[in-house]
N, C-alpha and C positions, 0 to 999 in steps of 0.2 A: 602458376601465380605464386608469389612469395609475399607474405605479410608477417609483421611482427606479432600481431594479435588478431585472431579471428573471434568475433563476437557473434554468437548464435542467438538471434532474437532481437527484434528492433522496437520493442516496447520501451517504456521509460527507462528501465535499467540499462538495456543495451544501447539505446540512443544516447543516454547521458554518459556512459562509459566511453563511447566513441568520441563524443565531444571533448571530454576531459583529456583523453589520450592524444587526440589531434593537437590540442593546445600545448601539449608537452612535447610535440614533435615525434610522436610514436605512430608508425604506419599501421593502421587497423582497418578492418572491414566488418560490416554488419551484414548478416544473412537473415532475412525475415521471410517466413513462410507465407504470410498473408500479403494482400495488397496494401498500399499506403492508405487508401481510402478506408479500408476495413479497420486498420489500426487506429486511425483518427476518429472513427465512429464509435469506439468503445466508450461506454460511460462507466467511470470508476470513481475512486476516492477524491475528496476535495479538501480535507483538513490537513495542513502541513505543520509539522513540528517546527519550532523556531530554528533548530539546527539545519533542517532541510532548507528553510528560507535563506539562511545565511550562506549555505553551500551553493545554492543556485545563483545568488548574487555574486559570490566569489568567482564563479566560472562564467560570468557574463550573461546569465540567463534570467536576471531579475527585473528587467525594465517593464515589461507588460504586467508581470505579477505585482509590482509595486504600484502600477497605475490603476489596475482594475481589481486586484485582490482585496479581500476584506480582512483586516486584522481583527482578531477576537481576543478579549481579555479574560473571559469567564467560561467556566464549565458549569452548565446549568442542568440540574436533574429534578424533574417534577415527580412527585409521588403522592399516593393516596388521592389523586385527582385534584388536589388543591395546594399541597405544600410545594415549595420551590427552594431547593438548595442551590445557591450560587457561590462558586469558588472563583475568586479573582486571582488568576495565575500571575498577572503582572504585579499586583500588590505583594504577593507572597514571594515570588521568585525574580521579578523583573523581566519576565519573558511572556510572550504572547503566542498565539497560533495564527495561522493565515488560512483563510478559506479561498482556495484557488484550484479549480478542477484539474484532474489528471489529463483530461483531453487538451486543455490549454497548455499544460506543460509539454505534452507530446507535440503540439503544434509549434511551440517555441523551439523544441529540440530539432524538429525537421527543418524549420526555417533556418536555424543556425547551421545545420548540415548543408542545406542548399547554398548558403552564403559562403561557407568554407570549402565547398567542393569535396567533402568527405565521401567515402565509398560506402554506400548503403544499397544493398541489393534486395528488392522485393520479389515475391513469388519464387523464392528459392526452395525447390522441392527436394524431398528425399535426402535431407541433410544427414550425413553420417560422419562420426568422429573416429579417427584411427590413430593407434599408437600413442594414446595420451599418456601412457606410463613410461614413455621414452623421452629423450631429449629432442626428438624430431616428430612432433605430432603433425597430422595433416587432416584435411576436411574435404569431403566430396559432396556435391549437390548437383541437382538438375536445374537448368534454367533455359527456357525457350527450346526445350528438346535436346539440349547439349549437356553432357556431364562436364563439370568443372572441378579441378583439384586445386586446393590451396595448401601449400606448406607454410608452417608458421612456428613461432617459438612458444606461444601460449594460446589456450582456448578459454574464452569466457562463456559459460553457459547461462544465458539470460532468457531462455526460451520457454519459461513457464512450466506449470505442473505437467502438461502433456508433451513437453518437448523431448528432443532426442538426447540432450546432454546428460541429465541425471542418470538414466539407465545405462550409460556408458561406464559409470563407476561399477565395478564388479559387485554382484549381490552379496558376496562373502564379506565385503568391506562396508557396504552401504547399510545403514540402519534407518528405517523409516517408521515414524510414530505418527499416529493420526487419532484425532478425537472428533467425532461427528455429533452435532447438536440436533435435537429432535424438533427443529422448527426452521423456518426460513424468514427472510425479509422480503416483503413486497416494497419495492422502491419505485417512486414516480418522480417525474419532473413536471412542473406546472409553471406557466408564465403568470406568476402572481408575486407581488412583493413578499419576500420571506420575513420571518421573525427577525428582529434586530439581534437576537441571541441564538447561539447554538444550544439546542435543548434536547436532552434525553428525557424519557418518561418511563417510570416503573408504574404499572397499573395492573390490577387484577385481571383485566381483559387482555393484557399483553403489553409488550414493549412498543415504544414509538420514538421517532427521532425527527427533529426539524432542523434542517441545515439549509444552505443556500449555495448558489453558483454565482449570481450577481444580483444587482439591485432589483431586478424584476424576474428572477428565475429561482424558484424554490426547489430544493431536493428534499423529499420527505419519505419516511419509511414507517411501516407497521409490521410487527411480528405476525406471521401467519403459519398455518400447518404446512408441513413439507409436501403433502400431496395436493395442495391447492395449485390452481393454474391461474394465469392472468385473466382468462375468461370468467373465472369465478368472482373477479373483482371489478365491478362497474365503478365508474368515477363516483357515483353517489354513495356506494358502499364504502369506498375508500375514505372519502371525506367524513362520513358519519363516524367511522371507526377511529380515525385520527382525532377528531374533536372529542370523542368520548374518553380518550386516553390522556389528553393534556388538560391543564387547568383552563377554566372558562376565560380567564383574563387573556391568556395567550391565544386561545382558539378565536376570540373575537378580533384578533389582529390579522387573521389570515382570511383572504377572500377566495373561496373555492373557484377554480377555473378548470376547463377541460385539460386533462393530462396530455402531455406531448411525448412521454416515454414511460413505459411501465414494464417492470420485469420482476421475477422472483428469483432470489439467490439463496441456496442452502448455506448454512454456517458450519465451518469446520476449522480445526487446528491441525496443521501438518508440519513436521520437521524431518528433514533428511540429513543425517550425519555420516561422514564429514562433508564439508562444503568444498572440498578439494581432493583431487587424486592425481598424482603425477603433474602433468602440465595443464590440467583442467580445473577451473575454478567456477563454482556456481554462485549466482546472485539472484535475488528476487524470488519470484514464485517458483522457480526451478528448484529451490531448496526449502522453501517454507511458505505456509499460508496461515493467516490468522483471521478469526472472525472480524468483521468490520467495526465491531463495537468500540474498540479502542483507537480507531483511525490509524492503524500501524502498518498496513500492508505496503502502501507506496513509500512511507517513511523508512521502512526496513530495507526496501529495494535501494533507496538512495544511500542509506548508511553502508550497505554492502558495497555499492559502487565506490563510495568514498574510500573504504578500506582497501578495496581491490585496486583502484586506480593509483592510490599512494604506493601500494606494494609493487605494482608493475613498473611504475616510473622509477622507483628506487632500484628495482632489479635490473632494468636496462642501464642504470648508472652504476652497476657493480655491487649493489647491496640486496641480496635475496632474502633478508631476514623477515621482511613483511609478508612475502609469499609463504614462508614457512609457518608464520603465525596467523595467517589470514583466517583459516577455518575456526581456530580456537577463539579468536577475538570476535569475529562476526557472530558465531553461535552464542557467545555470552550475551550480546545485545538481542539476538533473536529470542533466546529463551526468556529474557526479561520482558520482552514485548508479548510473547506467547502467554506467560503467566499473568501479565496485567490484563490482556484481552480476555483470557479465561475468567479471571476474577470479575471483571466488569460485566461480562456476559451473564455470569451467574447472579450478579447483584440486580440486574435490571430486567431480566426476562421472566416470563411465566412458563414454567416447565410443565409438560403434560401430566406428570404425577405429583405436581406440587400441591401441598395441603395448605389450609389456612395458617397453620403453624409456620410453615416455610415462608409464606407471604409476610406474616408479622415479623419474622426474623429479618427479612430483607428490609422492611420499613424501619426496624430498630437500628440496623446498621447505617441506614441513611440518616436517621436522627443523630446517631453518634458522630458521623462525619460533619453534620451541620454544626455541632457544638464543639468540635475539636480542631484547633488550628494545626496540630501535628498531623491529624488524618487528612486535612485539606492540603497540607504541604506535600504529603506522600502522594496523594492523588495527582496533584499538579505536576510534581517532578516527573512522574511516569507519563502523564498525558502530553506535556510539552516536549518531553524527550531529554534524557540525560546526555551529558557531553560525550563526544566521541573519544575513544581511547587512542593512544598513539600506537599504531600498528607497526611502524618501522623503527627498529632499534639501530643505534649507531654502530 
């Protein structure tokens, strides 16, 4: 088999790249290790930067998002159990966020693939990348007991942290940096009307977050120890802890219901440099992971795909400058998001060795942001997302 681009990984990054390349007339294929049902069943992020919203619309993927997604104007941070900092991003910047779950984006992408008839292979096992540092890379994989070979011009590694793509870059070239946080997030879904606002909480008992998926589905989180398990958290314990960490006025607006999904995720920051080697280009979790505090993981995957798709389209039209600059420009945005997520995580969480002094210092910083338009503008710019750079030069 011969393809112009092989995309390893069929999550949102890989499926979005396939969609954009197909619309540009480029022959591409996605190889996904899991089943379609497994990918669609993953519960992930739900807050979109406005640049992500506009990109999805531009590529014909905005209809359902605009119908059922929930635009949000404010970043809300509760602290001291009673104070509430509310930053209006639309008033400051003219930009909003959109609450629209990653699962729904994945459904939209697969529906678009079905309609277009693009080539997406599920349950592709033992994927291996070959000769990526030559002009003729090729991929092998097993499917239904048969080994398949695909020759291609370029490979896009969108296969996540545990995928086959990143390790293909020689260890002598690859630099990996990781920061692990000493706590996790217990996340639940509950069929109850969510708060009308997206709200973070800094509390001496630990962090909390109230978000939503739709008008009757709340996505809620509380900080918990890393060694906790889901079995340690009954529904009653979860609701008690959430309500202890958010102001009473907001707690009174949430009606506890049995949870329909419950999981614990560790928090970490990870970056692998460079994001390209030879004819291989990494995107999404294959190259970087951020703690979910800043809502950047999915948005970074989308920005990677934007830069990479623009670069590949230009390369097939005779201009390889974008591919030459892809890693540099993508990493600039990645590190901006990594720094912002690290800062917001440090501001809002209770660390195991944190003293009363540290807690008061966090609260003082929140008080400063409350009274400073400049600080609110900085927070807003980073949260709603800075503009994309031009990756392709003339």
